[in-house]
N, CA, C and O atoms as a GROMACS GRO file, in nm:
protein
  496
    1UNK      N    1   1.508  -3.189   1.588
    1UNK     CA    2   1.403  -3.115   1.520
    1UNK      C    3   1.412  -2.966   1.553
    1UNK      O    4   1.382  -2.882   1.469
    2UNK      N    5   1.452  -2.935   1.675
    2UNK     CA    6   1.462  -2.796   1.716
    2UNK      C    7   1.563  -2.720   1.630
    2UNK      O    8   1.538  -2.607   1.590
    3UNK      N    9   1.676  -2.783   1.600
    3UNK     CA   10   1.778  -2.718   1.518
    3UNK      C   11   1.727  -2.698   1.376
    3UNK      O   12   1.750  -2.592   1.316
    4UNK      N   13   1.659  -2.796   1.323
    4UNK     CA   14   1.602  -2.784   1.188
    4UNK      C   15   1.503  -2.669   1.182
    4UNK      O   16   1.504  -2.591   1.086
    5UNK      N   17   1.420  -2.658   1.282
    5UNK     CA   18   1.322  -2.549   1.284
    5UNK      C   19   1.390  -2.414   1.296
    5UNK      O   20   1.347  -2.317   1.232
    6UNK      N   21   1.496  -2.404   1.377
    6UNK     CA   22   1.568  -2.278   1.389
    6UNK      C   23   1.633  -2.239   1.256
    6UNK      O   24   1.631  -2.122   1.218
    7UNK      N   25   1.691  -2.336   1.187
    7UNK     CA   26   1.753  -2.306   1.057
    7UNK      C   27   1.646  -2.260   0.958
    7UNK      O   28   1.667  -2.162   0.886
    8UNK      N   29   1.533  -2.329   0.953
    8UNK     CA   30   1.424  -2.288   0.864
    8UNK      C   31   1.371  -2.150   0.901
    8UNK      O   32   1.342  -2.070   0.812
    9UNK      N   33   1.359  -2.122   1.030
    9UNK     CA   34   1.313  -1.990   1.072
    9UNK      C   35   1.410  -1.881   1.026
    9UNK      O   36   1.366  -1.776   0.979
   10UNK      N   37   1.539  -1.905   1.038
   10UNK     CA   38   1.638  -1.805   0.997
   10UNK      C   39   1.636  -1.784   0.846
   10UNK      O   40   1.641  -1.670   0.799
   11UNK      N   41   1.627  -1.893   0.770
   11UNK     CA   42   1.623  -1.881   0.625
   11UNK      C   43   1.496  -1.810   0.581
   11UNK      O   44   1.501  -1.719   0.497
   12UNK      N   45   1.384  -1.850   0.637
   12UNK     CA   46   1.257  -1.784   0.602
   12UNK      C   47   1.256  -1.638   0.642
   12UNK      O   48   1.204  -1.553   0.569
   13UNK      N   49   1.313  -1.606   0.758
   13UNK     CA   50   1.317  -1.466   0.801
   13UNK      C   51   1.397  -1.384   0.701
   13UNK      O   52   1.356  -1.273   0.664
   14UNK      N   53   1.511  -1.435   0.657
   14UNK     CA   54   1.591  -1.363   0.558
   14UNK      C   55   1.515  -1.345   0.427
   14UNK      O   56   1.511  -1.235   0.372
   15UNK      N   57   1.454  -1.453   0.378
   15UNK     CA   58   1.382  -1.446   0.251
   15UNK      C   59   1.260  -1.354   0.259
   15UNK      O   60   1.233  -1.277   0.166
   16UNK      N   61   1.187  -1.362   0.370
   16UNK     CA   62   1.069  -1.275   0.384
   16UNK      C   63   1.109  -1.129   0.406
   16UNK      O   64   1.037  -1.039   0.362
   17UNK      N   65   1.222  -1.103   0.474
   17UNK     CA   66   1.270  -0.965   0.486
   17UNK      C   67   1.306  -0.908   0.349
   17UNK      O   68   1.269  -0.796   0.316
   18UNK      N   69   1.379  -0.987   0.270
   18UNK     CA   70   1.419  -0.941   0.137
   18UNK      C   71   1.297  -0.921   0.046
   18UNK      O   72   1.285  -0.820  -0.022
   19UNK      N   73   1.206  -1.019   0.047
   19UNK     CA   74   1.086  -1.007  -0.036
   19UNK      C   75   0.996  -0.895   0.010
   19UNK      O   76   0.937  -0.824  -0.072
   20UNK      N   77   0.984  -0.877   0.141
   20UNK     CA   78   0.903  -0.768   0.194
   20UNK      C   79   0.959  -0.633   0.159
   20UNK      O   80   0.885  -0.540   0.126
   21UNK      N   81   1.091  -0.621   0.166
   21UNK     CA   82   1.154  -0.494   0.128
   21UNK      C   83   1.127  -0.464  -0.018
   21UNK      O   84   1.094  -0.350  -0.054
   22UNK      N   85   1.141  -0.565  -0.102
   22UNK     CA   86   1.116  -0.546  -0.245
   22UNK      C   87   0.972  -0.505  -0.271
   22UNK      O   88   0.947  -0.416  -0.352
   23UNK      N   89   0.878  -0.569  -0.202
   23UNK     CA   90   0.737  -0.536  -0.223
   23UNK      C   91   0.702  -0.399  -0.167
   23UNK      O   92   0.619  -0.328  -0.224
   24UNK      N   93   0.765  -0.360  -0.057
   24UNK     CA   94   0.730  -0.233   0.006
   24UNK      C   95   0.795  -0.113  -0.062
   24UNK      O   96   0.736  -0.006  -0.070
   25UNK      N   97   0.918  -0.131  -0.112
   25UNK     CA   98   0.991  -0.015  -0.162
   25UNK      C   99   1.022  -0.019  -0.311
   25UNK      O  100   1.060   0.083  -0.368
   26UNK      N  101   1.007  -0.132  -0.375
   26UNK     CA  102   1.030  -0.144  -0.519
   26UNK      C  103   0.902  -0.189  -0.589
   26UNK      O  104   0.907  -0.263  -0.687
   27UNK      N  105   0.788  -0.143  -0.538
   27UNK     CA  106   0.660  -0.193  -0.588
   27UNK      C  107   0.629  -0.146  -0.729
   27UNK      O  108   0.539  -0.201  -0.792
   28UNK      N  109   0.701  -0.047  -0.781
   28UNK     CA  110   0.675  -0.004  -0.918
   28UNK      C  111   0.703  -0.116  -1.017
   28UNK      O  112   0.631  -0.133  -1.115
   29UNK      N  113   0.811  -0.193  -0.991
   29UNK     CA  114   0.843  -0.305  -1.080
   29UNK      C  115   0.736  -0.414  -1.070
   29UNK      O  116   0.697  -0.473  -1.171
   30UNK      N  117   0.689  -0.440  -0.951
   30UNK     CA  118   0.584  -0.541  -0.933
   30UNK      C  119   0.453  -0.496  -0.996
   30UNK      O  120   0.387  -0.574  -1.065
   31UNK      N  121   0.416  -0.372  -0.970
   31UNK     CA  122   0.288  -0.322  -1.019
   31UNK      C  123   0.285  -0.315  -1.172
   31UNK      O  124   0.179  -0.326  -1.232
   32UNK      N  125   0.402  -0.297  -1.234
   32UNK     CA  126   0.403  -0.293  -1.380
   32UNK      C  127   0.389  -0.432  -1.440
   32UNK      O  128   0.333  -0.447  -1.549
   33UNK      N  129   0.438  -0.536  -1.370
   33UNK     CA  130   0.429  -0.672  -1.422
   33UNK      C  131   0.300  -0.741  -1.379
   33UNK      O  132   0.239  -0.814  -1.458
   34UNK      N  133   0.258  -0.718  -1.255
   34UNK     CA  134   0.141  -0.786  -1.199
   34UNK      C  135   0.041  -0.681  -1.154
   34UNK      O  136   0.058  -0.617  -1.050
   35UNK      N  137  -0.063  -0.664  -1.232
   35UNK     CA  138  -0.158  -0.557  -1.208
   35UNK      C  139  -0.270  -0.596  -1.113
   35UNK      O  140  -0.367  -0.522  -1.098
   36UNK      N  141  -0.260  -0.711  -1.048
   36UNK     CA  142  -0.369  -0.758  -0.962
   36UNK      C  143  -0.384  -0.674  -0.836
   36UNK      O  144  -0.493  -0.666  -0.780
   37UNK      N  145  -0.276  -0.610  -0.792
   37UNK     CA  146  -0.282  -0.528  -0.671
   37UNK      C  147  -0.233  -0.387  -0.701
   37UNK      O  148  -0.142  -0.369  -0.782
   38UNK      N  149  -0.293  -0.287  -0.637
   38UNK     CA  150  -0.241  -0.151  -0.652
   38UNK      C  151  -0.114  -0.132  -0.569
   38UNK      O  152  -0.071  -0.223  -0.498
   39UNK      N  153  -0.056  -0.014  -0.580
   39UNK     CA  154   0.068   0.015  -0.507
   39UNK      C  155   0.051  -0.006  -0.356
   39UNK      O  156   0.139  -0.064  -0.292
   40UNK      N  157  -0.059   0.040  -0.302
   40UNK     CA  158  -0.083   0.025  -0.158
   40UNK      C  159  -0.094  -0.121  -0.115
   40UNK      O  160  -0.052  -0.156  -0.005
   41UNK      N  161  -0.149  -0.204  -0.200
   41UNK     CA  162  -0.158  -0.346  -0.170
   41UNK      C  163  -0.022  -0.412  -0.163
   41UNK      O  164   0.004  -0.491  -0.073
   42UNK      N  165   0.065  -0.379  -0.259
   42UNK     CA  166   0.201  -0.435  -0.257
   42UNK      C  167   0.277  -0.385  -0.135
   42UNK      O  168   0.350  -0.461  -0.071
   43UNK      N  169   0.259  -0.256  -0.103
   43UNK     CA  170   0.330  -0.201   0.013
   43UNK      C  171   0.281  -0.268   0.142
   43UNK      O  172   0.362  -0.300   0.229
   44UNK      N  173   0.151  -0.289   0.156
   44UNK     CA  174   0.097  -0.354   0.276
   44UNK      C  175   0.148  -0.497   0.288
   44UNK      O  176   0.182  -0.542   0.398
   45UNK      N  177   0.153  -0.570   0.177
   45UNK     CA  178   0.206  -0.706   0.181
   45UNK      C  179   0.354  -0.707   0.218
   45UNK      O  180   0.400  -0.795   0.291
   46UNK      N  181   0.429  -0.608   0.168
   46UNK     CA  182   0.570  -0.599   0.203
   46UNK      C  183   0.592  -0.573   0.350
   46UNK      O  184   0.679  -0.634   0.412
   47UNK      N  185   0.514  -0.483   0.407
   47UNK     CA  186   0.526  -0.454   0.550
   47UNK      C  187   0.485  -0.576   0.632
   47UNK      O  188   0.548  -0.607   0.733
   48UNK      N  189   0.379  -0.645   0.589
   48UNK     CA  190   0.336  -0.767   0.657
   48UNK      C  191   0.447  -0.873   0.655
   48UNK      O  192   0.472  -0.939   0.756
   49UNK      N  193   0.512  -0.889   0.543
   49UNK     CA  194   0.620  -0.988   0.533
   49UNK      C  195   0.739  -0.950   0.621
   49UNK      O  196   0.797  -1.036   0.686
   50UNK      N  197   0.775  -0.822   0.623
   50UNK     CA  198   0.889  -0.781   0.707
   50UNK      C  199   0.856  -0.798   0.855
   50UNK      O  200   0.942  -0.841   0.932
   51UNK      N  201   0.735  -0.766   0.895
   51UNK     CA  202   0.694  -0.785   1.034
   51UNK      C  203   0.692  -0.934   1.069
   51UNK      O  204   0.737  -0.973   1.176
   52UNK      N  205   0.641  -1.016   0.978
   52UNK     CA  206   0.640  -1.160   1.001
   52UNK      C  207   0.780  -1.218   1.012
   52UNK      O  208   0.804  -1.308   1.092
   53UNK      N  209   0.873  -1.166   0.933
   53UNK     CA  210   1.012  -1.213   0.940
   53UNK      C  211   1.073  -1.183   1.075
   53UNK      O  212   1.144  -1.266   1.131
   54UNK      N  213   1.047  -1.065   1.127
   54UNK     CA  214   1.098  -1.030   1.260
   54UNK      C  215   1.034  -1.118   1.366
   54UNK      O  216   1.102  -1.163   1.459
   55UNK      N  217   0.905  -1.144   1.353
   55UNK     CA  218   0.835  -1.226   1.453
   55UNK      C  219   0.870  -1.374   1.443
   55UNK      O  220   0.840  -1.450   1.535
   56UNK      N  221   0.931  -1.417   1.335
   56UNK     CA  222   0.978  -1.554   1.327
   56UNK      C  223   1.098  -1.579   1.420
   56UNK      O  224   1.117  -1.690   1.468
   57UNK      N  225   1.176  -1.475   1.445
   57UNK     CA  226   1.300  -1.491   1.521
   57UNK      C  227   1.293  -1.430   1.661
   57UNK      O  228   1.326  -1.498   1.759
   58UNK      N  229   1.252  -1.306   1.671
   58UNK     CA  230   1.266  -1.232   1.797
   58UNK      C  231   1.190  -1.294   1.914
   58UNK      O  232   1.252  -1.314   2.019
   59UNK      N  233   1.062  -1.326   1.903
   59UNK     CA  234   0.994  -1.385   2.021
   59UNK      C  235   1.054  -1.519   2.062
   59UNK      O  236   1.062  -1.549   2.182
   60UNK      N  237   1.095  -1.599   1.965
   60UNK     CA  238   1.153  -1.729   1.999
   60UNK      C  239   1.290  -1.713   2.063
   60UNK      O  240   1.323  -1.786   2.157
   61UNK      N  241   1.370  -1.620   2.014
   61UNK     CA  242   1.505  -1.601   2.067
   61UNK      C  243   1.504  -1.538   2.205
   61UNK      O  244   1.586  -1.572   2.290
   62UNK      N  245   1.411  -1.447   2.229
   62UNK     CA  246   1.406  -1.379   2.359
   62UNK      C  247   1.319  -1.451   2.460
   62UNK      O  248   1.317  -1.416   2.578
   63UNK      N  249   1.246  -1.553   2.413
   63UNK     CA  250   1.154  -1.629   2.499
   63UNK      C  251   1.046  -1.540   2.560
   63UNK      O  252   0.993  -1.570   2.667
   64UNK      N  253   1.015  -1.431   2.493
   64UNK     CA  254   0.907  -1.341   2.533
   64UNK      C  255   0.794  -1.362   2.433
   64UNK      O  256   0.806  -1.326   2.316
   65UNK      N  257   0.684  -1.418   2.480
   65UNK     CA  258   0.569  -1.453   2.396
   65UNK      C  259   0.610  -1.541   2.278
   65UNK      O  260   0.586  -1.505   2.163
   66UNK      N  261   0.671  -1.658   2.306
   66UNK     CA  262   0.719  -1.743   2.196
   66UNK      C  263   0.608  -1.798   2.107
   66UNK      O  264   0.635  -1.844   1.996
   67UNK      N  265   0.486  -1.793   2.152
   67UNK     CA  266   0.374  -1.836   2.068
   67UNK      C  267   0.355  -1.748   1.946
   67UNK      O  268   0.292  -1.789   1.848
   68UNK      N  269   0.408  -1.627   1.951
   68UNK     CA  270   0.398  -1.537   1.835
   68UNK      C  271   0.474  -1.592   1.715
   68UNK      O  272   0.440  -1.562   1.601
   69UNK      N  273   0.577  -1.672   1.741
   69UNK     CA  274   0.653  -1.733   1.630
   69UNK      C  275   0.562  -1.827   1.552
   69UNK      O  276   0.565  -1.827   1.429
   70UNK      N  277   0.483  -1.906   1.621
   70UNK     CA  278   0.390  -1.998   1.555
   70UNK      C  279   0.284  -1.921   1.477
   70UNK      O  280   0.251  -1.957   1.364
   71UNK      N  281   0.232  -1.816   1.536
   71UNK     CA  282   0.129  -1.735   1.470
   71UNK      C  283   0.187  -1.667   1.346
   71UNK      O  284   0.124  -1.665   1.241
   72UNK      N  285   0.307  -1.611   1.360
   72UNK     CA  286   0.371  -1.544   1.246
   72UNK      C  287   0.397  -1.642   1.132
   72UNK      O  288   0.374  -1.610   1.016
   73UNK      N  289   0.444  -1.762   1.166
   73UNK     CA  290   0.469  -1.862   1.062
   73UNK      C  291   0.340  -1.902   0.992
   73UNK      O  292   0.337  -1.919   0.870
   74UNK      N  293   0.233  -1.918   1.068
   74UNK     CA  294   0.104  -1.956   1.008
   74UNK      C  295   0.052  -1.845   0.917
   74UNK      O  296   0.001  -1.873   0.808
   75UNK      N  297   0.064  -1.720   0.960
   75UNK     CA  298   0.018  -1.608   0.877
   75UNK      C  299   0.103  -1.592   0.751
   75UNK      O  300   0.051  -1.562   0.644
   76UNK      N  301   0.234  -1.613   0.764
   76UNK     CA  302   0.320  -1.607   0.646
   76UNK      C  303   0.289  -1.721   0.549
   76UNK      O  304   0.299  -1.704   0.428
   77UNK      N  305   0.253  -1.837   0.603
   77UNK     CA  306   0.214  -1.948   0.516
   77UNK      C  307   0.087  -1.913   0.438
   77UNK      O  308   0.080  -1.937   0.318
   78UNK      N  309  -0.011  -1.859   0.506
   78UNK     CA  310  -0.134  -1.818   0.438
   78UNK      C  311  -0.108  -1.711   0.333
   78UNK      O  312  -0.162  -1.716   0.223
   79UNK      N  313  -0.025  -1.614   0.369
   79UNK     CA  314   0.006  -1.506   0.276
   79UNK      C  315   0.082  -1.559   0.155
   79UNK      O  316   0.054  -1.518   0.042
   80UNK      N  317   0.177  -1.649   0.178
   80UNK     CA  318   0.254  -1.704   0.067
   80UNK      C  319   0.169  -1.786  -0.028
   80UNK      O  320   0.184  -1.776  -0.150
   81UNK      N  321   0.080  -1.865   0.027
   81UNK     CA  322  -0.007  -1.946  -0.059
   81UNK      C  323  -0.112  -1.860  -0.130
   81UNK      O  324  -0.151  -1.892  -0.243
   82UNK      N  325  -0.158  -1.753  -0.065
   82UNK     CA  326  -0.250  -1.661  -0.132
   82UNK      C  327  -0.181  -1.588  -0.247
   82UNK      O  328  -0.240  -1.568  -0.354
   83UNK      N  329  -0.056  -1.548  -0.225
   83UNK     CA  330   0.019  -1.484  -0.334
   83UNK      C  331   0.046  -1.583  -0.448
   83UNK      O  332   0.045  -1.545  -0.565
   84UNK      N  333   0.068  -1.708  -0.414
   84UNK     CA  334   0.088  -1.809  -0.518
   84UNK      C  335  -0.038  -1.820  -0.604
   84UNK      O  336  -0.029  -1.833  -0.726
   85UNK      N  337  -0.153  -1.816  -0.541
   85UNK     CA  338  -0.278  -1.820  -0.617
   85UNK      C  339  -0.291  -1.696  -0.706
   85UNK      O  340  -0.338  -1.705  -0.820
   86UNK      N  341  -0.248  -1.581  -0.655
   86UNK     CA  342  -0.253  -1.458  -0.734
   86UNK      C  343  -0.158  -1.467  -0.852
   86UNK      O  344  -0.195  -1.429  -0.963
   87UNK      N  345  -0.036  -1.515  -0.830
   87UNK     CA  346   0.061  -1.526  -0.939
   87UNK      C  347   0.025  -1.635  -1.038
   87UNK      O  348   0.072  -1.631  -1.152
   88UNK      N  349  -0.056  -1.731  -1.000
   88UNK     CA  350  -0.094  -1.838  -1.092
   88UNK      C  351  -0.180  -1.785  -1.206
   88UNK      O  352  -0.192  -1.849  -1.310
   89UNK      N  353  -0.239  -1.670  -1.188
   89UNK     CA  354  -0.317  -1.609  -1.295
   89UNK      C  355  -0.228  -1.562  -1.409
   89UNK      O  356  -0.274  -1.548  -1.522
   90UNK      N  357  -0.099  -1.538  -1.380
   90UNK     CA  358  -0.009  -1.484  -1.480
   90UNK      C  359   0.076  -1.590  -1.549
   90UNK      O  360   0.102  -1.579  -1.669
   91UNK      N  361   0.120  -1.691  -1.476
   91UNK     CA  362   0.205  -1.792  -1.538
   91UNK      C  363   0.210  -1.918  -1.453
   91UNK      O  364   0.217  -1.911  -1.330
   92UNK      N  365   0.205  -2.032  -1.518
   92UNK     CA  366   0.219  -2.160  -1.449
   92UNK      C  367   0.348  -2.232  -1.493
   92UNK      O  368   0.365  -2.350  -1.465
   93UNK      N  369   0.437  -2.160  -1.562
   93UNK     CA  370   0.561  -2.221  -1.608
   93UNK      C  371   0.653  -2.251  -1.490
   93UNK      O  372   0.673  -2.164  -1.404
   94UNK      N  373   0.708  -2.371  -1.484
   94UNK     CA  374   0.799  -2.405  -1.372
   94UNK      C  375   0.941  -2.355  -1.398
   94UNK      O  376   1.031  -2.434  -1.426
   95UNK      N  377   0.960  -2.226  -1.387
   95UNK     CA  378   1.094  -2.167  -1.403
   95UNK      C  379   1.134  -2.098  -1.274
   95UNK      O  380   1.050  -2.068  -1.190
   96UNK      N  381   1.265  -2.074  -1.260
   96UNK     CA  382   1.315  -2.010  -1.138
   96UNK      C  383   1.271  -1.865  -1.128
   96UNK      O  384   1.268  -1.810  -1.017
   97UNK      N  385   1.238  -1.802  -1.237
   97UNK     CA  386   1.196  -1.662  -1.234
   97UNK      C  387   1.048  -1.645  -1.197
   97UNK      O  388   1.004  -1.534  -1.169
   98UNK      N  389   0.975  -1.752  -1.197
   98UNK     CA  390   0.831  -1.745  -1.170
   98UNK      C  391   0.808  -1.730  -1.019
   98UNK      O  392   0.845  -1.819  -0.942
   99UNK      N  393   0.748  -1.620  -0.975
   99UNK     CA  394   0.725  -1.601  -0.831
   99UNK      C  395   0.625  -1.700  -0.773
   99UNK      O  396   0.617  -1.716  -0.651
  100UNK      N  397   0.548  -1.765  -0.857
  100UNK     CA  398   0.454  -1.865  -0.810
  100UNK      C  399   0.526  -1.977  -0.735
  100UNK      O  400   0.484  -2.016  -0.626
  101UNK      N  401   0.633  -2.028  -0.793
  101UNK     CA  402   0.706  -2.137  -0.729
  101UNK      C  403   0.770  -2.093  -0.598
  101UNK      O  404   0.766  -2.167  -0.500
  102UNK      N  405   0.828  -1.975  -0.597
  102UNK     CA  406   0.890  -1.925  -0.474
  102UNK      C  407   0.787  -1.911  -0.363
  102UNK      O  408   0.813  -1.947  -0.248
  103UNK      N  409   0.671  -1.860  -0.396
  103UNK     CA  410   0.568  -1.841  -0.293
  103UNK      C  411   0.512  -1.974  -0.244
  103UNK      O  412   0.480  -1.987  -0.125
  104UNK      N  413   0.500  -2.072  -0.331
  104UNK     CA  414   0.452  -2.204  -0.288
  104UNK      C  415   0.553  -2.266  -0.192
  104UNK      O  416   0.516  -2.316  -0.086
  105UNK      N  417   0.681  -2.264  -0.230
  105UNK     CA  418   0.783  -2.325  -0.146
  105UNK      C  419   0.794  -2.252  -0.011
  105UNK      O  420   0.799  -2.317   0.094
  106UNK      N  421   0.797  -2.120  -0.014
  106UNK     CA  422   0.808  -2.046   0.112
  106UNK      C  423   0.683  -2.062   0.197
  106UNK      O  424   0.694  -2.070   0.320
  107UNK      N  425   0.566  -2.068   0.136
  107UNK     CA  426   0.443  -2.090   0.211
  107UNK      C  427   0.440  -2.227   0.277
  107UNK      O  428   0.398  -2.240   0.392
  108UNK      N  429   0.485  -2.328   0.205
  108UNK     CA  430   0.488  -2.463   0.263
  108UNK      C  431   0.592  -2.474   0.374
  108UNK      O  432   0.568  -2.539   0.476
  109UNK      N  433   0.707  -2.411   0.356
  109UNK     CA  434   0.808  -2.411   0.463
  109UNK      C  435   0.758  -2.337   0.587
  109UNK      O  436   0.782  -2.380   0.700
  110UNK      N  437   0.690  -2.225   0.566
  110UNK     CA  438   0.634  -2.151   0.679
  110UNK      C  439   0.527  -2.234   0.749
  110UNK      O  440   0.515  -2.230   0.871
  111UNK      N  441   0.448  -2.308   0.672
  111UNK     CA  442   0.347  -2.396   0.733
  111UNK      C  443   0.414  -2.506   0.814
  111UNK      O  444   0.365  -2.543   0.920
  112UNK      N  445   0.526  -2.560   0.764
  112UNK     CA  446   0.599  -2.661   0.839
  112UNK      C  447   0.655  -2.604   0.968
  112UNK      O  448   0.652  -2.670   1.072
  113UNK      N  449   0.707  -2.481   0.963
  113UNK     CA  450   0.758  -2.417   1.085
  113UNK      C  451   0.645  -2.396   1.184
  113UNK      O  452   0.662  -2.420   1.304
  114UNK      N  453   0.529  -2.352   1.137
  114UNK     CA  454   0.415  -2.331   1.225
  114UNK      C  455   0.373  -2.462   1.291
  114UNK      O  456   0.349  -2.467   1.412
  115UNK      N  457   0.365  -2.568   1.212
  115UNK     CA  458   0.329  -2.699   1.268
  115UNK      C  459   0.438  -2.749   1.363
  115UNK      O  460   0.409  -2.801   1.470
  116UNK      N  461   0.561  -2.732   1.322
  116UNK     CA  462   0.672  -2.778   1.406
  116UNK      C  463   0.679  -2.707   1.539
  116UNK      O  464   0.703  -2.769   1.642
  117UNK      N  465   0.657  -2.577   1.537
  117UNK     CA  466   0.662  -2.501   1.663
  117UNK      C  467   0.536  -2.522   1.747
  117UNK      O  468   0.537  -2.496   1.867
  118UNK      N  469   0.429  -2.567   1.684
  118UNK     CA  470   0.306  -2.593   1.760
  118UNK      C  471   0.304  -2.735   1.816
  118UNK      O  472   0.267  -2.755   1.932
  119UNK      N  473   0.344  -2.834   1.735
  119UNK     CA  474   0.326  -2.973   1.774
  119UNK      C  475   0.456  -3.050   1.797
  119UNK      O  476   0.466  -3.126   1.893
  120UNK      N  477   0.554  -3.032   1.711
  120UNK     CA  478   0.673  -3.116   1.717
  120UNK      C  479   0.776  -3.071   1.822
  120UNK      O  480   0.825  -3.151   1.901
  121UNK      N  481   0.806  -2.943   1.820
  121UNK     CA  482   0.907  -2.889   1.912
  121UNK      C  483   0.864  -2.751   1.960
  121UNK      O  484   0.922  -2.650   1.920
  122UNK      N  485   0.761  -2.744   2.046
  122UNK     CA  486   0.712  -2.614   2.090
  122UNK      C  487   0.815  -2.540   2.174
  122UNK      O  488   0.894  -2.599   2.247
  123UNK      N  489   0.810  -2.409   2.162
  123UNK     CA  490   0.896  -2.325   2.246
  123UNK      C  491   0.830  -2.306   2.381
  123UNK      O  492   0.708  -2.286   2.389
  124UNK      N  493   0.908  -2.311   2.486
  124UNK     CA  494   0.848  -2.296   2.619
  124UNK      C  495   0.867  -2.157   2.675
  124UNK      O  496   0.822  -2.128   2.786
   0.00000   0.00000   0.00000
């Protein structure tokens, strides 16, 4: 289980870093398609995602405050599911281009990592 959680943490960290960068620095494209948040809101979400991605790996790898990995995963899960609710206002089509599906999947995976690091295979 520990290896599975590490693989999920690495994949989620990469995806959240990429998504956070896009939200923080390419927010003009997002703001033109999805008007629910202003530019500052997209930038704040992007920074939150990039910080969460770093906290998924660094505390666990360095064994310095490893509980932060669980907290970061839980916060990313909440953020992903909240964004899914926001994107559901625009489209419910099950296509690969729909950010709703990506946010649901990433939110559920982050929730699994949070549960796994809390209950199944905690970091010591």
